[in-house]
C-alpha positions, 0 to 999 in steps of 0.5 A: 525501526529504520528500513527493515521496519518498514520494507517488513510492515510493507510487506504485511500491508501489501499480504492485507490488501491483497486478501481483502482486494477482490480478484487475482493479483499475480503479483509476487513477493517485490511487488508485494511488498513496493505496492505495501510500502507506496500504499502506506507513503499513499496513506501519509501524504493523503491523510496529511492533504485532508488534514487527519494526521500532521507533518512528520506523522505516518498513517496508521495500518488501516490507513496503508491498507487501504492506501495499498489496496488503493494502488492496486487496483490501478496496478490491476489496471494497468497490468491489464492493458498490457495483456 
């Protein structure tokens, strides 16, 4: 699937995470995509550290959404301090 597939899945994960997380998120298209992609990486490496996934095995969709929600909370804390 490559990089295009990763970006598409990251965007979908970011949208789902924004829909689930309560509160007002004013992030745009690019930020939503990046949050979804980074959330997937967070879920993958956290899952590997906890023994849920083996090295080279990607995280599942639900774990990626959870990783993106965690990242959205962090993003909200950082963006909230700038205002």
